[in-house]
Structure formats: C-alpha cells, structure tokens
N, C-alpha and C positions, 0 to 999 in steps of 0.2 A: 343571362341579362333580361335586364326586367322590364317588361313589358307594360306598358301607359294605357290605361284605358282614357280614348278622347270621350267627353261630352258632347253631345251635341246640344243645342238651347233649340226649343221649341220654336217652330217659325208661326206665320201668323193663323193657318190653316188649324194648328195645333190649339192655339190659343181659341180660335173660334169654336174648338169640338169643345174645348174644357168649359167655355162661357155658357156653350149650347149644353152639355149635361147639366150644367147648373139651372138654367133656367127648366132646362124638364122636370128635375127632380124637385124647383120650387111649382113647376104646376102641379104636378103631382100635388104636392102637400095642400096647394090651394083649393085646388078640384076636391081633394077630401072634404074639406072645412065649406066648401059652397054647396056640395053636393047633399047637407045635412037633411033637409025636407026632403030627397028622393029616396031615401033608402039608405041603409047599407054595405046592399049588396053594389051598388053602382057606388058611392063611395070607397070602398075599399078596391074594385076592379079600377076606378080613375088611380087611384093613390098607385097600385101595383102598377100600372100602366106606366104610370110619369116615372117609377124607380126604374123600371126594364127599360124604357128608352134610353133614362138619362146613365145608367149602365154602359150600355151597350154602346151609347154613343163616347162614352169615358176611355172603353177600351179600344174604339178605333183611334184614340189622339196616341201620338205617343208615351205621354205619362202612363199613360195604361196599358200599354205594351211594353212597357218597362217593369212595371208592376207585376203584369203575368210572369215577363222573364225571372225578375226575383222570385216570383212563389216558386216556379218549375225550378230553379239554383237551390233554393230553400229545403224544399222538397229532395232533392236529390242531397243535398248535405244530409239530411235527417235518415238518408238510406244505408250511407255511411257509417251513422254513430254506432260503437260495439255497445248493444245494451246489457247492464248487468243479468246473473239470473237470478231467478227468485229467490233462492237462497241467501245469496249475497245481496239483495235488496231487502230483505227482511233483518239480516244482518247489520246493517247500515243504518236503516230504520231503528232499529232498537238501542245503536249507538247514541245516536243523536239523541233519543229520547231521555236513555241514562245521564247523557251529560245534562242537559236543559233539567232535571230532577237534582244532579247534582248540584249544579250551579244556583236553582230555586232555593235548596236548603242551606247552601253557602251565603248568599245576598240575605235568605233571613236571621243567620246565625249572628253573620256582621250588623245588621240592623239591628239585633236585639243587643249585641252586645253595647254598639255605642249609644244608643238609648238609656242602656244602664249607665253607664259611663259616664253621661252626660247631665241625667237628667236625676240620678240617684245619686251620683259619689259628688259631682261639680255642683249641683242646682241643689242638691239636697231634696227634691220633688217628689217625697215618696208616696207611692199609690197606698 
C-alpha cells in the first residue's frame, strides 16, 4: 500500500517569519552600506548580524524546518551510496577520456572529409 505525504500549507505565522527573515537580511545589507563611514569592522558586524538573524528566523519557520529535514534525508541517502573503489574510479575515468579522444578524432576526420568533398570536389575551391 502506497503512503501519501500530506503537505501542509504554512499558516500566517510562517509567512510573517519568512517576511521577517527577508527584512532582516535586507536590513543587514542596508546597514553594511549605510555604515561605510563608520569603519569596515562595524560594516561587516552589521552584515553578519543581519544574515545570522535572518537565518535563525528562517529556520524557525516551516519552510526552514522542511529544508533541514531535506538536508538530513539527503545526507542519510549519501551514506547509503556504494562508492566505487579507487581502481574502478580510475578505470572509468580513463574510459571516459579515451572515448572523448576517439570522438574528437572522429569529428575532426568527419569535418575534414566534408570540407574536402564540398570545397574541393563540388565547388572546386582549391586552397
């Protein structure tokens, strides 16, 4: 039996949190540019504070929690991957490079052959 996931639509509080995160990010950027005469340290601290506050507020919203859950699931799936051994990876890389060289030679040969047929034989444009 297939299970279906029910997606809930974010409520008003989540929309307010996302708007607040966006405003905090914009405020951090604005503070960075407005504090240009105060010194670079204060500029960067204001920017960092705005970005950190925006990230914290974003991850308290439902969209942030879903993003964190997605990241955890993706990391769990990466752990399930059977990675090739070094020897196998080197062999497959060599196969790919060999195929690329063969295709390059084939395309060059085809191009030169068509050039010879069209320009020398058909049109008579000898070089």
